[in-house]
C-alpha positions in Angstrom: 15.7 -12.8 8.7 15.4 -10.0 6.2 12.5 -7.7 5.8 10.9 -6.9 2.4 8.2 -4.4 1.8 5.8 -4.4 -1.1 2.6 -2.7 -2.2 -0.5 -4.8 -2.6 -4.2 -3.9 -3.1 -6.3 -3.7 0.1 -8.6 -6.4 -1.2 -5.6 -8.8 -1.3 -4.6 -7.8 2.2 -8.1 -8.7 3.4 -7.9 -12.1 1.7 -4.4 -12.7 3.2 -5.6 -11.7 6.7 -8.7 -13.9 6.5 -6.6 -16.9 5.4 -4.0 -16.2 8.2 -6.8 -16.1 10.8 -8.4 -19.3 9.5 -5.0 -21.1 9.6 -4.2 -19.5 13.0 -0.9 -18.1 11.8 0.7 -14.7 11.2 0.4 -12.8 7.9 4.2 -13.1 7.5 4.3 -16.9 8.1 1.4 -17.4 5.6 3.2 -15.3 2.9 6.5 -17.0 3.5 4.8 -20.4 3.0 3.0 -19.2 -0.1 6.2 -17.8 -1.7 8.2 -21.0 -0.9 5.5 -23.1 -2.5 5.3 -20.9 -5.6 9.1 -20.9 -6.0 9.2 -24.8 -5.7 6.5 -25.1 -8.4 8.3 -22.7 -10.7 11.5 -24.6 -10.3 9.9 -27.9 -10.9 8.2 -26.6 -14.0 11.4 -25.2 -15.3 12.9 -28.7 -15.3 10.0 -30.3 -17.2 9.7 -30.6 -20.9 7.1 -28.6 -22.8 5.0 -31.8 -23.1 5.1 -32.5 -19.4 4.1 -28.9 -18.6 1.2 -29.0 -21.0 0.1 -32.6 -20.7 -3.1 -31.6 -19.0 -4.1 -29.6 -22.1 -3.6 -32.4 -24.6 -6.9 -33.6 -26.1 -8.9 -30.7 -24.7 -9.8 -29.1 -28.0 -12.3 -31.0 -30.2 -13.0 -30.3 -33.8 -15.9 -32.7 -34.0 -14.2 -34.5 -36.8 -12.9 -38.0 -35.8 -10.7 -38.4 -38.9 -9.2 -34.8 -38.9 -5.6 -36.0 -39.0 -6.0 -38.9 -41.3 -8.5 -37.9 -44.0 -6.8 -36.2 -46.9 -9.8 -34.0 -47.7 -9.3 -32.2 -44.3 -5.6 -31.7 -45.1 -6.0 -29.9 -48.4 -3.9 -26.7 -48.4 -1.7 -27.7 -45.5 2.0 -28.3 -46.0 2.3 -27.0 -49.6 
């Protein structure tokens, strides 16, 4: 195995150590697991369409107008 060193804030080290203790594992094992999971997630997201990546956001914003997209009076000034 290869060794990599990096600088991280003391507060983050404390959180990592606490999590490692709670899972009864080493700091290195915990960080390897976290990096592997993050890389899997990033790879999966890279292969998804924009819609698939943002589907959880669809419908979150509400204007309060039920006919926003269909009522011509709300569309004045758009598209011209």
